[in-house]
N, C-alpha and C positions, 0 to 999 in steps of 0.2 A: 255764345256757344262755349259751354264749360269745355277744358281740356279733356277731362275724364270721359264725357259723354262721347266726343269725337274719337278719342282713343280706344274706348270700349267698342264702340261700333265697327271701327276700321279693324281692330282685331277680329271681331265676329265675321267680318265679310272679307277678310283679307284673300282667300281663295277666289272668290267671285270677281274681287277688283283686280286680280293679277291676270285674268284672261281677257284678251279685248273684244271677244263676242258677248261678255255679260258684263262688263264694266260700265257700259252706258245702257241707259233706258230709251228705247225708242218710243218716244212720247206720242207719236202720230199713229202707232200701231195698236189698236183696241185690243188685240190679244195680249200684248207686252203689258197694258195697263191693268188687265184681268189678272195676268200672273202677278204683277205687283200687289194687287189687292189680295189675291187669293193667298200668295205665299208670304207676303210680308205682314200686311195689316191684319189677316186673320189668323194665319198659323203662328207667326212670331210675336206680335203685339197682342193677340187675343181679342181682336176687336170683331164686331158684327155689323151687318147692314145697318142696324139701329144707331150705329155709332156716326152715321153719315160718311161712309168710305167714299163715295163719289164726289161728294161735297169737298172732302179732304183732299182728294186727288186734283180736283179742278183749283183749289187754292193754292196749292203747290205748284201746279202748271202755270197760274197767274204770276207767282214769284218768279218762275224761271222763264218767263216769256222774254224770247229774244236770245236766249241760250240755246245754241244749235246741238251742241254736245253735253246732253244731262248725265253727269255722273251717277251711278247708282248711289254711291255713298251719300252723294247730296240730297237725292230724292228721298232716300231712306231717312236721313237725318232730318229733312224737313217735315215728312210725313209724321217721324215719331214726335218732334216738337209740337206740330199741329195737334195732335191727339194727346199730349201731355204723357208721353210713354218714354221720354229720354232716359229716366231712371233705370230702366231695364238693361241698359249698356254700361253701366259703372262697374 
């Protein structure tokens, strides 16, 4: 992880991370994952269903298996990394 990628993403999502009700992703909630897909993957990263959004979410879920409290910043970082979009946060 490059420092500039992480720092840029942290700056972008500072407000979201500061609120306890939005700082974590409720991974077991299908509506939450749909929100991540729609608001982050589609709106922020500019991806479409053709990019394999569900497969990307599953891949990140596998990486975070066993982590009970999934930080939104970590989830977003791993998704951006998975889809080769970290450069958007520099």
